[in-house]
Each structure stands twice: as C-alpha cells, then as structure tokens.
C-alpha positions in Angstrom: 0.0 0.0 0.0 1.2 3.6 -0.7 0.6 4.4 3.0 3.0 1.7 4.0 5.7 3.3 1.9 5.7 6.2 4.3 7.5 4.0 6.8 10.0 3.1 4.1 10.9 6.8 4.0 11.4 6.9 7.7 13.5 3.8 7.5 15.9 5.9 5.5 17.7 6.3 8.8 19.3 9.2 7.3 21.6 9.9 10.1 23.3 6.7 9.0 27.0 7.4 8.4 28.5 4.6 6.3 31.6 2.8 7.7 33.8 0.2 5.9 33.6 -3.0 7.8 36.7 -5.2 8.1 34.9 -8.0 6.1 36.9 -10.5 4.1 33.8 -12.3 2.7 34.5 -13.7 -0.7 31.2 -12.7 -2.1 31.7 -9.1 -0.9 35.1 -9.0 -2.6 33.5 -10.2 -5.8 30.7 -7.7 -5.6 33.2 -4.8 -5.3 35.6 -6.0 -7.9 33.3 -7.6 -10.6 29.8 -6.2 -10.1 30.4 -2.6 -9.2 31.8 -0.3 -11.9 33.0 3.2 -12.5 32.6 5.4 -9.3 30.6 2.7 -7.6 33.7 0.6 -7.4 35.9 3.2 -5.7 33.4 5.4 -3.8 31.1 3.0 -2.0 31.4 1.2 1.3 29.4 -1.1 3.5 26.7 0.8 5.4 27.0 1.1 9.2 23.4 -0.1 9.4 23.9 -3.2 7.2 23.3 -6.6 8.8 26.6 -7.5 10.3 26.7 -11.2 9.3 27.6 -10.6 5.6 28.4 -14.2 5.0 24.8 -15.1 5.8 23.5 -12.5 3.4 25.8 -12.5 0.4 26.6 -15.3 -2.0 28.0 -15.7 -5.5 25.5 -17.4 -7.9 25.8 -18.5 -11.5 23.2 -18.4 -14.3 23.7 -19.3 -17.9 27.5 -19.2 -17.4 27.4 -15.7 -15.9 28.2 -15.0 -12.2 26.2 -12.5 -10.1 25.9 -11.7 -6.4 22.8 -12.5 -4.4 21.7 -10.5 -1.4 19.2 -12.7 0.6 17.6 -11.5 3.8 15.4 -13.7 6.1 13.4 -12.7 9.1 15.9 -14.5 11.4 18.6 -12.0 10.6 18.2 -9.2 13.1 18.6 -5.7 11.6 20.7 -2.9 13.0 19.3 -1.7 16.4 18.1 1.6 15.0 16.3 -0.3 12.2 15.0 -2.9 14.5 13.6 -0.4 17.0 12.4 2.3 14.5 9.1 3.7 15.8 7.9 3.8 12.1 8.3 0.0 11.8 10.9 -2.8 12.1 13.3 -3.1 9.2 16.4 -4.9 7.8 19.0 -4.0 5.3 22.2 -4.9 3.6 23.5 -1.9 1.6 26.5 -0.1 0.3 26.6 3.7 0.6 28.5 6.3 -1.2 31.3 7.6 1.1 30.4 10.9 2.7 33.5 12.6 1.2 32.5 11.4 -2.3 29.0 12.8 -2.4 27.9 14.6 -5.7 27.1 18.3 -5.5 23.7 19.5 -6.7 23.6 20.6 -10.3 26.0 17.9 -11.5 24.7 15.2 -13.8 24.8 11.6 -12.5 24.6 8.6 -14.9 23.9 5.1 -13.6 23.2 1.6 -14.8 21.7 -1.3 -12.8 21.1 -4.9 -13.9 19.2 -7.0 -11.3 16.4 -9.4 -10.5 14.2 -9.5 -7.4 12.4 -12.4 -5.8 10.3 -11.4 -2.8 8.4 -14.2 -1.0 8.0 -12.2 2.2 5.1 -9.9 1.5 7.5 -7.2 2.8 8.1 -3.9 1.1 11.3 -2.0 0.7 13.9 -0.6 -1.8 16.8 -1.9 -3.9 18.4 1.5 -4.8 18.1 5.0 -3.4 19.5 8.4 -4.0 19.5 10.6 -0.9 20.1 14.3 -0.4 23.0 15.2 1.8 24.4 18.2 3.7 27.7 19.9 2.7 29.6 17.2 4.5 27.9 14.3 2.7 25.8 13.2 5.6 22.3 12.0 4.4 19.3 14.2 5.2 16.4 13.1 3.0 15.1 10.7 0.3 15.2 11.9 -3.3 14.6 8.8 -5.4 14.0 5.1 -4.7 13.6 2.0 -6.8 11.2 0.2 -4.5 9.1 -3.0 -4.3 5.6 -2.8 -2.8 2.0 -3.7 -3.2 -1.2 -1.9 -3.9 -2.9 -5.1 -2.8 -1.6 -8.6 -1.9 -1.9 -9.7 -5.5 -0.6 -6.4 -7.0 3.1 -6.6 -6.3 5.0 -3.8 -8.2 8.4 -2.3 -8.8 8.2 1.5 -8.7 10.3 4.6 -9.0 9.5 6.8 -6.0 10.4 10.4 -7.0 10.3 12.6 -3.8 10.0 16.4 -3.7 10.8 17.0 0.0 10.1 20.4 1.5 10.7 19.7 5.2 12.9 17.2 7.2 12.5 16.8 11.0 14.7 14.8 13.3 13.2 13.7 16.7 15.4 14.3 19.7 15.0 10.8 21.0 15.4 8.8 17.8 18.1 8.3 15.1 15.6 8.5 12.3 13.9 11.3 10.3 10.4 12.3 9.1 9.3 14.3 6.1 6.8 16.6 4.5 6.8 15.9 0.7 5.1 15.3 -2.6 5.9 11.9 -4.2 5.4 10.7 -7.7 5.1 6.9 -7.9 6.0 5.5 -11.4 5.1 1.8 -12.0 8.1 0.2 -13.7 6.5 -3.2 -13.9 5.2 -6.1 -11.8 7.5 -8.2 -9.6 6.8 -11.2 -11.8 8.7 -9.5 -14.7 11.6 -8.6 -12.3 12.1 -12.3 -11.3 14.2 -12.2 -14.5 17.1 -9.8 -15.0 16.2 -6.3 -16.1 18.4 -3.3 -16.7 17.6 0.2 -15.6 19.7 3.2 -16.8 19.2 6.8 -15.9 20.5 10.3 -15.9 19.8 12.4 -12.8 20.5 16.1 -12.2 19.4 17.0 -8.6 18.8 20.7 -8.6 16.6 23.3 -6.9 16.6 25.2 -10.2 14.9 24.5 -13.5 17.8 22.5 -14.8 16.8 19.6 -12.6 16.4 16.4 -14.7 15.6 12.7 -14.5 15.5 10.4 -17.6 15.1 6.6 -17.2 15.4 3.8 -19.6 14.1 0.2 -18.8 15.8 -2.4 -21.0 16.8 0.4 -23.4 13.3 1.8 -23.7 12.8 5.3 -22.5 10.0 5.4 -19.9 10.4 8.6 -17.9 11.6 12.1 -18.8 11.3 14.7 -15.9 12.4 18.3 -15.9 12.3 21.0 -13.2 13.4 21.6 -9.6 13.6 18.4 -7.7 15.5 19.2 -4.5 15.1 22.0 -1.9 16.9 20.8 1.2 20.6 19.8 1.2 23.7 20.4 -0.8 24.4 17.1 -2.6 23.5 13.5 -3.4 24.7 10.0 -2.7 23.6 6.4 -3.4 22.4 3.7 -1.2 22.6 0.4 -3.1 21.4 -3.0 -1.9 18.4 -4.6 -0.3 16.2 -2.9 2.3 13.1 -4.5 3.9 10.3 -3.0 5.9 8.7 -5.9 7.8 5.1 -6.5 8.7 3.2 -9.3 10.4 3.0 -11.3 7.1 6.7 -11.0 6.4 7.9 -14.6 7.2 9.7 -15.6 4.1 12.9 -14.4 2.5 13.6 -11.6 0.0 16.5 -12.0 -2.5 18.1 -9.4 -4.8 20.5 -10.7 -7.5 22.8 -8.2 -9.1 24.9 -8.5 -12.3 26.0 -4.8 -12.5 25.7 -1.5 -10.8 27.7 1.5 -12.0 27.5 5.3 -11.7 29.6 8.2 -12.8 29.6 11.9 -13.6 31.1 10.8 -16.9 28.3 9.3 -19.1 30.6 7.4 -21.4 31.8 5.4 -18.4 28.4 4.0 -17.8 25.9 4.4 -20.7 25.9 4.0 -24.5 26.2 6.9 -26.9 22.5 7.0 -27.7 21.7 7.7 -24.1 24.7 10.1 -23.6 23.7 12.1 -26.6 19.9 12.2 -25.7 18.4 15.6 -25.0 21.0 17.6 -26.9 18.9 18.6 -29.9 17.0 22.0 -30.0 13.5 20.5 -29.7 14.2 18.6 -26.5 16.1 21.5 -25.0 13.0 23.7 -25.5 10.9 21.1 -23.6 13.4 21.1 -20.8 13.3 24.9 -20.7 9.5 24.9 -20.3 9.6 22.2 -17.6 7.5 19.8 -19.6 7.8 16.2 -18.3 6.6 12.9 -19.8 5.9 9.4 -18.6 5.3 6.3 -20.7 4.3 4.2 -17.6 1.5 4.7 -15.1 2.2 7.1 -12.2 0.4 8.6 -9.2 1.0 11.7 -7.1 0.6 11.8 -3.4 1.2 14.6 -0.8 2.3 13.3 2.6 3.4 14.7 6.0 4.5 12.3 8.7 5.9 14.9 11.0 3.9 14.5 14.2 2.9 17.6 16.2 3.3 15.9 19.6 7.0 14.9 19.1 9.9 17.1 20.0 12.3 17.7 17.1 15.9 18.8 17.6 16.7 19.5 14.0 14.4 20.8 11.2 15.4 21.7 7.7 12.8 23.4 5.5 12.8 25.0 2.0 9.9 25.0 -0.4 9.7 23.7 -3.9 6.9 24.8 -6.2 3.4 24.0 -4.8 2.3 23.0 -8.3 4.7 20.1 -8.5 5.7 18.7 -11.8 4.0 19.1 -15.1 3.9 15.4 -16.3 2.2 14.3 -19.5 1.1 10.7 -19.8 2.0 9.1 -23.1 1.7 5.6 -24.6 -0.5 2.7 -23.7 -0.5 1.5 -20.1 
C-alpha cells in the first residue's frame, strides 16, 4: 500500500553514516571487484546499518554461465538496532553507501546503470536502490529517489520509482531517524513477476533546486520517464544507497533476495551508458521542452502529498525549503 511506503521513507535512517567493515567475505570482494563499476567501485562502502553477518546474506551465484551476487535476507537476521527499534516499523538492510566525502554536489549530472532481479516471498516492502540528499559534509538528510518494491494489494506486487520532492525534514530528539513533508510521484516500472528475471535500468539524474533539474530513465533500453524541473530543496548534494532494504510486517515470514549483475554510476556518461543515451536531450526540440519544464511518462504514475511529521513529538533539527506548490507538469504518453 502507498501508506506503507511512508514508513520506508522513515526507514531511511538518514543519520546513517557509512563505515567500511573489516569484512573478508569472498562474495563481498567479488561484488566490489566484478559487479560494481566506475565510481561505484571506488566510492562505496558497506553501510554502518547493514546486517553484520555478511556471510549469511551475500553469495556468488551463476546463471547461464554468468556470475552474479545474491543478497538474501530472512526474518531470522536481526537488523541494526536503529532499524529494529524504529518507531515507524521494524526493518532490515544490507546496503553499500557512497562515502560521505564522495557525495555529488547538486547541479552535476549523474549517470547510472543497474542490472538486477528480485524475488520477494516475504510480502515485505522496501527498496533496492536509493539516492539521498546530503548536507555539505555528505551526511544523508532526506530521500530523493527510490527504486522500491511494494503492493497496492496482496496480488498487486510492483516495482516502482518513487520520486520525492521534499520540503521539510525533521529529526526527533529521542530517535536516530527522520520524518518528512513531501510530494511523491510513484511511477510503475512493472510487476514483480517481470523482475524475477534480469532487467536493466539506466538513468540520468541532475538533482537541482533550479529549473535545470532532470531525470531520464530507460528500462531495458526503452525510455519510460523524462522529468524536468526543480527536484530538491533541502541539502547540498546527493549520494547512493545500493542493496536490499526490507520493511517488515506481520505477514513477512519468508525471504527476499536481490541478485545483481551490474551497478555503475559516474559523472562521466561514457563510463556507464551507451552513446545514444549520452547524446539524448541535446537537440534543440528537447532543450525547449526542458526549458519549459514539460515532463513525460510512458508508464503509469500517481502523485501523493504526505506529511508524517507529528505535532506531539519534540524535534531537535528541522530543515525546510519549499519547492513549487504546483509540483511537476507530467504528460502521460503511450498505452498502459
């Protein structure tokens, strides 16, 4: 349910400062050396909030002669104490984070490519890739985008892009988590049945509080989302959170597995994407669309305004800057 996704945003645990664990796990070494590419290979480290027992989570798997890394989380694996005791709901994760010192400043284009498959038997919900807004030291403050898995109903399990326009972030004094006032656009990328096989997502993202903000996504080389306009208000930069995150509920008894063949990102498009994607949006017609802030989606999407900042809670830190109240101008195209 979309309401449940609220808690996924809280689970961001955005005070989380990544720390490289002294982990000699063979699968982790393979992940870093063979699966990660470009800046992801040099600029990411194991999250401080990742499940500690890496050897019980990561494994090297082979399919059709190609090796990949599987992240598999079961309910028996206890999450980090701040995930496990989150007032928004219990959660688990195994993620890599961009190092704080390697965050990307707003206004700089980011290019990424991600080949993965997901098998969720748990009826849990969560995310498999996030970009988060940071302060000027690279410390995470707020969600910006998520590739998430969730359900409208029990038989309606989807993979979605959650595109967050956050106006306010509040940090309770007694909890190492954060809560938000935001507008979110949920784009349906497909159903989980499709993503039980490998799919490749590629995107260009320019986080910006000005009109040069941009997000273009391709799914298996087909362009499905083209968004222009301001997309961040709070913070100074962006970083990635990559891996498997699960928000648990009473029905979440079985495992969730994420299998990854490739994840790369860079400020240099040619390191990650092919020439057709790198050269996209350079002709005069598309530049005019961008100038006018016209956005397009070839997949279904929904818009939702939310505020989970409670009035009866004492907050020690609040960050607030407003984006346009009108939100994005998105035109629906194609057959859904």
